[in-house]
N, C-alpha and C positions, 0 to 999 in steps of 0.2 A: 509418600504422604497420602493420608486417607482423605476420602471425599468430604467427611464431616469437618475436617480441618479447613479445607477450602471454603466450605459454606460459612463456617464461623468467621473466617478472615474476611469474606466478602462484606459482612456487616461492619466489621471493625474498620475496614478501609474507608467506608463512607463517613464514619464518625470523626476520624482524625488521624494525624500523623505524629511521628516522634519529633521531639524538639530538635534533635540532631538533623533530621531530614529537613525541617523547616528552615534551619540555618543555611542550607544549600539552595533555598528558594525552589523547592521541587514543584510548587504550583506554577511558577513561571516556566520551568523546564517542561512540565507536562503540557502546558498550553502551547508552547512553541512546537512540540512534537505533534500535537493534534492538528495544529494549523497546517503544518507541512504535509501531514498524512492526508488531510482533506483535499489539499491541492492535487496530490498524486491520485487519490481515489476518484475525484470528480473527472479527471482526464481519462483514467482507465475505465471507469464505468461507462462513460460516454462512448468509448471505443468498443467496449463489449456490446452494448445495446445497439450502437450504430452499425456495427458489422452485421449483427443478426437482422436488423431492419433492411439494410442494403441488400443482403442476399435473399431476403424474402420478397422484397418489392422491386428490386432493380437487378435481378440476377442476369438479365440479358446484357447488362453492362459490365459484368464481372471481368471479362477479358480485357476491358479498357483500363482497369485500375492500375494506376502508377504508385499509389500510396494513400495514406490517410494521416490526419492529425486530429486531436481533440483539445479543446481549450475552454477556459472560463472567461466569458467576456464581461463579467461583472454583474450581469443580470440573469444569465443562463449558461448552460454548458453546450458547446457545439461540437459535433463530429463532422468532419469534412473529408470526403473522398474526392480525389482528383485523378485525372488520366495521365498517361505517359507522355514524356516529352520534356524539352528544356523550358518551355513556357506553358505549363499545363492548365487546362480548364477544369473547373470544379464540376464533378459529376453529381454530387448531392451534398446538401447541408442539412443535417438533422439536429434539431434544437430540443434540448431537454430542460425542464425546470430542475431545481436542486433535489427534489424528491425522487427523480427518475421514474416517475409514474408513467408507465408505457401506454396509458390511455390518453395522455396529454402531450405527447411529443409532436413536433412539426417537421415535415420534410419538404425541402425545396430542391427541385431538380433543374432550375433555370441555370443555364451555363453562364459562367463568369470566370474571371481571372482570380487567382488567390490575392488577398490583400497583402500589404507589405508585412503586417504582423504575422499572418498565416505563413507567408513565404519564409520568414525567419524560423518559425517552428519546424517547417519542412527541412530547412538547412541543418538545424541542430540535430534533428532526428536522423537525417541521412548520414551526417558525420559520425554520430554515435554508432550507427549500424556498421559503417565501414571500419571504424576503430575496433569494434568487437570482433570483426572478422580477421583482422591483422595482428591484434595484440593477444598473445597467448595467455595473458592473465585473465581474460574473459573465458569462462568455462561454459560448455554446453553438455547437458546430460540427457540420457535416454528418457523418452516419455515427457519431455518438457519443451517449452519454447521460451525464448527471451522476448520480453515485451518492453518496448522503448517508449518512454513517457517524457516528452520535452515540456519544460515549463519556463515561462518568462514572466517575472514579477518583481517589483521593488528593486529594479536594477540588476537582478540575478538572471543568469541564463544557465539552465541546468537540464540534464537528461538523466532521469532515473531509469535503471534497467532492472526489471523484476523477472524472476523465473516462474512461469506458470505451468501447471500440469496439463498434459494432454489426455489424461485418463481420469475416470470418474472417482469421486469419493476420496480425493487426496487434496491436501493443502500443503503448499511448499513454503518454507521459510529459508532464508539465506540465498546464496549465490545471487546476490543483488549488488548493484553498483551505482555510483554517482559520478557523472562526468560534468565538470563545470567549465564554462566558456567565458571568454572576455567579450567586450562589447563589439568586437569585430568578428565574433563567432569562431575564434581560435581556441583550441582546448587549453585550459589552464591547469586542470588536474583531473586525475582518474583515481577513484577510491573503491576498493572492495569493502562493502559494508559489513558483511559477515564472512568469517573464515571458511565456513562449511555450508553444505546444503542439508536441509532437514525436511524430508517429506513426512507428513503425518496423516493418519486416517481422520476423516472429518467426523466420524462417529465411533466412539470407544466401544459401545455395545456391552459395557460391564457396569453400568450405573454411574461411572465417573462423569462429572459435569464440568471439568476444568481441563484446559490444555496448558502445557508447561514446556518452555524450553530455556536453555541456559545461554548466557553471553560470555564469551571469552573477553579478557581485558582489552584486546585490540578493537573489539566491537563497541565497547563503551559500557557505562554504568546502567544505561536505561534502555527500555524498549525503543526500537527505532521507528521512524516515520514509515518506513517500508513494512515493518511488522504490523503496525496499526492499519495501514492501507490494506494489507492482505487480509487481516481479520475483518475489516469492514466489507471487503469484496465477497468473502465466503461465509459471512455470518448466518445466512439463511439456509446453508446446507450442513452446518455443524450441529451437534447436540451439546455444545459447550455453553455454559453460562458465563464463564470467566476464562481469560487466558493470562498466565503469569510468565514473566521473564525474570529469571534470577541471574544476577551478576555477583561479583565479589562483594560489592558494597551496598547494593540496593535490590529491591524487588519491585517491579512494576506490574500493576494489574490493569486489565482492560475488561470492562463490562460489555459483554457481547450484545445485550439487549439495549442498554441505555447509551452505550457509546462513550462512557466516561473512563478516565484514567486516574489512578492513584499510585503514588510512589512512596514506599517505605524504605528506611534503612534496613540493611541485612540484620543488624543487631536487634531492631524492633521486631522484625519478622521472626527471628529465632526465639525471642522472649514469648511472643504470642503462641508459636508452635509448641514450645515447651510447656507453657501454662495450660494450653488446651489438652496436650497429651497427658498432663498430670492430673486432670480432672476426671473423676469417676462418674459414670452415668448415674442420673438420679434413679432411685427405686420407684 
């Protein structure tokens, strides 16, 4: 597909949706995906920045690290490093506002015990890590790490697992998982969100301004919350303006700059592509 088609579609996506797509309430679906993606993103971005800050300012405590968690407390996002042991002390609490402006974070190195809520996140993350080591359905690939993101909200207890690259200029989709827990922190279910792993270069270098990947039926009709989280995390190092996810029935688009999502039926997508391809350039 040509770049001009993507550019044309970007405008149409903002204008409206097909009637068939509206019947599926794609607006509500898109909103739900974005909300979940933001939860994952907030936690992971706090972990990214928190790790950098800890190593820059508290490197002398690095050998003491037993683990870390990040979470949204309703007013800000916190990253907490704690030391080793059965009843660990907090080594640092780094607080970010939702913009993650690194000129305005706060760091607290006063020793304290984990709160009960923090301890639950630690338990979920630890159980997910152990499960990934013993269950062969969890895959590890060269030049990547598995990143474990525990979330507790609205009665849900979940750990998302994303695959992150350890090399530059690469963004990875797929090889992501969701583990759900009951209220006693026992595993209820384990799900592989994408069948495959798809590394992509962050810059095309050929003038193309869109990223694209496909979803198999088992992944679902729409872009996933983990896809959106990944796009949010890496948006500043790509040259993409839009990313598209194509499934059998739908096309999801994500605006890299504005952070908005639009969903079209595949029938509507094909009509637009065919109409655009059939138009001759003006003289």
